[in-house]
Each structure stands twice: as C-alpha cells, then as structure tokens.
KEGU-437362 format. One record per residue: residue in one letter; x, y, z of N, C-alpha, C in turn. Coordinates in steps of 0.2 Angstrom, whole numbers, plus 5000, padded with zeros to 4 digits. Layout:
N
aXYZXYZXYZ
...
***
This chain:
322
m506846775086507046815080507646795078
s507646795070508246785066508846825068
e509446805065509946845066509846915061
a509646895055509546945051509047005053
g508546975057507947025060508347065066
k508747035070509147065075509647125072
k509947105067510347155064509847225061
r509347205058508947255055508647295061
k508447275067508347305073508747355075
d509447325076509947355079510047415074
r510047405068510247465064509647515064
k509047495065508447545066508547585072
n508747555077508847585084509447625084
k509947615080510547655080510347725076
f509947715070509747765066509247805070
c508847785074508347825078508747865083
g509247825087509647865092510047925089
r510347915083510747965079510248015078
f509647995075509248055072509048095078
k508848065083508548115089509148165092
q509748135091510348175093510448235089
l510348225082510348275078509848325079
l509148305081508648355083508848395089
e509148365093509348405099509948455098
t510348435093510948475092510848535087
y510448515081510448565076509648595077
k509648665075509048705076508748715069
d509248705064508948735057509048665052
v508548655049508448585044508248605038
m508548565033508348575026508048515024
v507348515020507048465017507248465010
i507548405008507848405000507548354997
a507348354990507048304986507648264983
i507648204983508248164980508048124974
d507548144970507348104964507848104959
n508048034957508548034951509248054954
v509348044960510048064962510347994964
g511047994962511347944962511747934968
s512147874971512547874977513147924976
l513447924970514047964970513848034971
q513348054968513148134969513048144976
m512748094980512548104987513148104991
q513648074989514348074993514748134992
k514648154986514948224985514648284989
v514048274990513648324994513848325000
r513948265004514148255010514848285012
m515248275007515948305007515948375007
a515548395003515548465002515248515008
i514848475011514548515017514748495025
r515348445023515648415030515848475034
g515648465041515748515046515248565046
r514748575042514348625042513548595042
g513548535040512948505039512948425039
v512348385041512448325040511748295036
v511848255032511348225027511048165030
v510448165031510148105033509548075029
i509648015026509247985021508947925024
g508347925026507947855029507247855027
k506947805030506247795028505847855032
n505347875028504947935031504547915037
t504347855037503947825043504347815050
v504947795048505447805054505647875057
m505747915052505947985054505448025057
r504848005054504148045057504048015064
k504247945065504047925072504547955077
v505247955075505647995080505448055082
i505248095076505048165078504348165082
k503948125081503348125085503548115092
d503948055093504048035100504448095103
y504948125100505348185102504848245105
i504348255101503848305102503548295108
d503248235109502848205114503148205120
a503948195121504348195126504448255129
n504348305125504448385126503848435124
k503348405127502748435126502748515129
a503048525134503048595137503448635133
n503948605129504348665125503948685119
k503748745117503448765112503948755106
e504548765107505048775101505048695098
i505148645102505048585100504448565097
a503948585100503248575097503148595090
n503548645088503548675081503748625076
l504148565078504348515074503848475070
v503248495072502648455069502648485062
q502848535060502948565053503348525049
l504048505052504448465049504248385048
y503848375052503548305052502948305046
n502648355045502148355040502548355033
a503148385032503548395026503848335024
l503748275028504148215026503648175021
v503648195015503148165011503548155004
g503448095001503848074995504548054996
n504948064991505648044990506048094993
v506048104999506448165002506948145008
g507348185009507848175015507848245019
l508348235024508448295028509148315029
v509348385029510048405030510048445036
f510348425042510348475048510948515046
v510848575047511448625046511548665052
n512148695051512448745056512948795053
g512648845050512948885046512548925042
p512848975037512449015032512048965028
l511348975028510848935025511048935017
a511049005015511149005007511748975004
e512248985008512948955006512948885006
i512548855011512548785011511948755006
r511548785005511048765000511348764993
t511748814991512148824985512648764984
a512948754990513448694990513148624988
i512548614991512148554990511848544982
m511648604979511448604974511848604967
q512448614969512948614964513148554959
f512948504963513148434960512548414955
k512548424949512148394944512448354939
v512048304937512248264931511848264926
p512048264919511648254913511348184914
a510648184911510348114911509848114905
a509848054902509348044897508648054899
a508248064894507448074896507248004897
k506747994901506347934902505647934901
s505347884898504647894896504247894903
g503847944903503247944908503447994914
v504148024913504348064919504048144916
t504048184921503848254920504448294918
a504448334913504948374910505148424915
p505748434918505848484923506048544920
v506248544912506448604910506148594903
d506148654898505948644891506548604887
v506348574882506848544879506748554871
f507448584868507348594862507848564858
v507648544852508148504847508448564842
p509048574842509348614838509448604830
p509348654826509448644819510148604817
g510148584812510848554809510848484807
a511348464806511548384804511348344810
t511048284808510948234813511448174813
g511648164807512048104806511648044804
l511048044804510547994803510447984794
d510347914792510347914786509647934783
p509547944776508947964774508347914775
g508447854776507947804778507547814784
q507747854788507347874795507047934794
t506847964788506548024787505848024790
s505547954789504847944791504747964798
f505247944802505247954810505148024812
f505548074808505448144809504848174807
q504648134801503948164799503348144804
a503448094807502848074811502948114818
l503448154819503548204825503448274822
n503248284816503148344813503648394813
i504248354812504948394811505248404805
a505248474802505448484795506248464795
t506348424788507048394787507148404780
k507748404779508048394772508648344772
i508848324766509448274765510048324763
v510448324766511148354764511648314765
k512048294759512648254758512448184761
g511948164759511748094762511548084769
a511348144772511148134779510548184780
i510148164786509648204788509848264791
e509548324789509748384793509048414795
i509048444801508448474804508448544802
i507948574800507948644796507948694802
n507448684806507248744811507348704818
q507448744823507448724829506748704832
v506748644835506048614837505948624845
h505448644847505248644854504948574856
l505348524858505148454858504648454864
i504848464869504448454876504448524880
k503848534882503748594887503848574894
k504048624898504148614905503548594908
g503548534912502948514916502548464912
d502748454905502448394901502748334902
r502248274900502548214901502948194896
v503548154897503948134891503748064888
t503648064882503348014878503847964876
t503747904873504247854871504447884864
s504047924860504347954854504848004856
h504748044861505248094863505848064864
v505848004869506347964871506747944865
a506447914861506847874855507147934850
l506747994849507148044845507748064849
l507748074856508248114859508848054859
a508647994860509147944860509547944853
k509147944848509447944840509948004840
l509748054843510148114842510748124847
d510748084852511248084858511148144862
i510548154863510448214868510248194874
k510548224880510348214886510048274889
p509448294890509148354890509148374898
f509148324902508948344909509548334913
f509648374919510048374924509748364930
y510048314933509648294939510248304946
g509948324951510348334957509848344963
i510148344969509748364975509448434975
v508748434976508448504976508248524984
v508448574986508148594993507448624992
t507048604995506248614994506048665000
k506148645006505948685012506548695017
i506448745021506848765026506548765032
y506748735038506448745044506948775048
e506748845050507248885054506948925059
g507148915065506848965071506048945072
g505948875071505248855072504748875067
l505048895061504548905055504848875049
l504348845045504448805039504248855033
y504748865029504648905023504948885017
d504748905011504948885004505648905004
a506148865001506848885000506948934996
a506448954991506649004987506649074990
a506449074996506549145000507249155001
l507749105001508449115001508749154996
d508349164990508549194984508449274985
i508049294990507849364991508449404994
t508649444990509249484993508949554997
p509349595000509249655004508949704998
a509249704992509049744987508349734985
d508149674985507449654983506949684988
v507149674995506749695000506649775000
i507149814999507149884998506749904992
a506849874987506349884981505649874982
k505449814985504749804987504549854992
f504849874996504749925002504549994998
q505050014994504950074990504350074986
a504250024982503650014979502950014982
s503049994988502349994993502250064995
v502850094997502750164999502450214994
a502750204987502550244982501750234981
k501450164981500750154981500350184986
i500650184992500250214998500250284997
t500750314995500750384994500250404989
a500350374983499850394978499150384980
l498950334983498350324985498050384990
s498550394995498350445001498250514997
l498650534992498550604989497950604985
k497750544983497150544978496550544982
l496550524988496050524993496050584997
g496550614997496550685001496650665008
m497050615009497150595017497850605019
p498050665022498650685024498950635029
n499650615029500050575033500750595032
a501150555035501850575035502150555028
l501850525023502150505017501950575012
t501250585013501050645009501250715010
i501450725017501650795018502150825015
p502750795013503250815008503050845002
h502550794999502250804992501850864992
s501350874998500950934999501350984999
i501850995003502251065004502551074998
g502751024994503151044987502651074982
g502051044982501551064978501351134979
a501251144986501151224988501551264986
f502251254987502851294985502851304978
r502751264974502751264966502151314964
k501551314967501051364967501251434968
l501551444973501751504976502351534972
l502751494969503251504964502951534957
a502351504956502051524949501651584950
v501451604956501051664957501651714958
a502151704961502751764961502951774954
f503051724950503351724944502851774939
a502251754940501651794936501551864937
t501651874944501551944946502151984947
g502751954947503351994947503552014955
n503151974960503151994967503951974969
t504252024971504952014974504952004982
n504452014985504452004992504451934995
f504351884990504451814992505151794991
k505451794996506151784997506351714994
q506051664996506051594993506051594986
a505651644982505651634975506151674972
q506551724976506951764972507551724967
a507751684970508251644965507951614959
v507251594959506951574954506851634948
l506651684951506451744948507151764944
n507651764948508251794944508451754939
a508351674940508651634935508151634929
a507551654930507151654924507251724920
a507351774923507651834920508251824916
s508751794919509351784916509151734909
a508851694910508551644904508251684899
a507851734902507451774896507951824893
s508451844896508851904893509351864888
a509551804889510151774887509851774878
p509351744877509151744870509151814866
a508951864870508851934867509551954865
a510051944870510751974869510951934863
s510851874863511251834857510851854850
s510251864850509951884844510151954842
s510252004847510552074845511252074842
s511652024846512352014844512451994836
s512051944835512051914829511751964823
t511351994825510952054820511552104818
s511952124823512452174822512952144819
a513052084820513752054817513652044810
a513052034807512852014800513052084795
p512852144797513052194792513752204793
a514052204798514752214799515152154795
a514952104795515252044790515152064783
a514652094781514452104774514852164772
a514952214776515452274775516152254774
a516352204778517052194778517152144772
a516752114769516752084763516652124757
k516352184758516252234752516952264751
d517352284757517952324757518452284755
e518452224756519052184754519252174747
p519852204744520052204737520152134735
e519852134729519952074725520652044723
e520851984724521451964722521551964715
e522051994711522251984704522451914703
e522251884698522451814696523251814692
d523651784694524251794691524251754684
v524351784679524351744672524951734669
g525551754673526151734670526451784666
a527051784665527451834662527251844654
g527051804651526851814644526151844642
g525751864648525151894647524651844646
l524051874645523451824645523451784639
f523751794634523751754628524451734626
g524851744631525551714630525951764626
d525751834625526151884622526651904626
d527151934624527751964627527552024630
***
C-alpha cells in the first residue's frame, strides 16, 4: 500500500473511532442539511455550540457503516437498535450534530448563521423572489431584456425604471438563466443559505425538527379545541359524559329559571336573585319615565313665571331723546 493510501486509511479509522465514541457519549442527534454552506459558516457554527454539541461531517457510507456495526455489536440493547432510524436518515448532503443540552436553543444557534447568495440556474428557489419597483440604473438600450420577461418599464432621466413590483420566482420553482441574468443586472442576491436542521433523534425516536417550534401554549390550544369538538359532538348525539354534564346542568338550570320567571314562583331559592334583578330592571325605566314626565311641566311653569329682562336702551331713550 502506498503512503497516501496508508494516510487515507488512518484518517478513516480515526474518524470511525471518534464517530463510535460520539454514539456512545451522546443520546441526542440532529440531522442537518448543508447544501450551499461554506467552510466559514461551518466554523462559526462549531464555535457557537462548543461545549454543547459536536458537528460531524463525513461520507454517508462511512457513517452508516459505523452505525450498523455499532448496532450489530449491541443487538441486545433495544435503545441502540433504534439507531437504525438515524441510519436511514443519512441520505443526501447531510451531516450530524451530537448535542447535550436544550435542543431548541442549540437548533437556533446552528441556524442563525446565514449568508446572502446570488441565484444559480437550475436550483430550486427556497423562497419567493420579488423585484421591487423603482430605478434600475440600466440604460434604455436594455429595455428589450425586460420586455422579454414581461416586466413593465418606463424611461426616467435616461434610465430604465420598473413600474410595478414583479413576482419573479415562486418558492419551489426552478431558477432559469433569464432569472439569473436579471437578478445579476439588478445586483440582487435573493437567497440566504445556511445550515438547516431537518430531523431530531431523541430518546430513540426520529422526528421532524419543526416539532421544536411547538410551544406549551400551542399544545393547550390544540387540547382545548379538541375538547370543544368532542363536547359538541357528544351533546349533539345525546351521549352524557364528563364533558357534557356541566353543559347539561347549566341548560336545565336556565330552563328552570325561565319557568320561575314566567310564573313568578318565589319558592325556587336559586332563582330568587335573578327574579329580584329582573324586577329591579323593569322598575327602573318606569321610575325614570315618570320622573321625566313630572319634570317637564315644572320646567314649563318655571319658564312661564320667570320675568322678562328689560333691555337697557341707554339714557337718551329709544330714539336718543332726553
């Protein structure tokens, strides 16, 4: 074996040994997508999670072999056998982050490092791309280029100006060479690339990383909505249970109140407060009406008895006579 071959084999053995050690040390693992991620970004991520996690980037075939050998060596351990889920997740341009700490915080620290990037032909747009209206700084000779893309323009002060905002690329669409050329002319870098956490392996289970965005308030809201649906369905079907009993008692009590109010039955003690409140509400408008009716003649009489004030016309009389 050549010297270069020996070095490659040594590096591979060293990587496998370190990878196996991480499998034994950490129980939680994040699967990350590293498309369009530069070495500087990767270095910043390593520094941000130092002491809380370890980033491992290697060949999928090598990592899968180490995981398989580790599972085979510990067949009796069901927890280790669950690593087969992590084995199956190693597809595409991915890496692993072995973590020891709050998963949500570490995920945020990993995904905060993003850099703007120019559009490349053939890639799938991760977000919608809009071209804003306004001056482009391009000379009128390039108007035909915008016309080919069905972009309305006008000439202002010897330069091309886009009239309306243009939805150039929709999320999930392929970026074409025309898109790339236009964005390059306008010096627009529409995409931001960084490490994306796609899966979480925790406690022997592999789940989507979006589950970390669920808050306790979201769980409570979902639970309350489900309880409301079950209650409504049970009431509709006439199936009494722990959820419907409060509503059934409340409905029966309201019917009894209605009967007591209609008949004036005062033997129903629980309804007495309601009957008193209803009586007070009924008497209040009558008292107000009678007081306003009696107040009107009194005001009219006061106005009639009030003497008229004489207008002062001055010492010379009305016509200025002495």
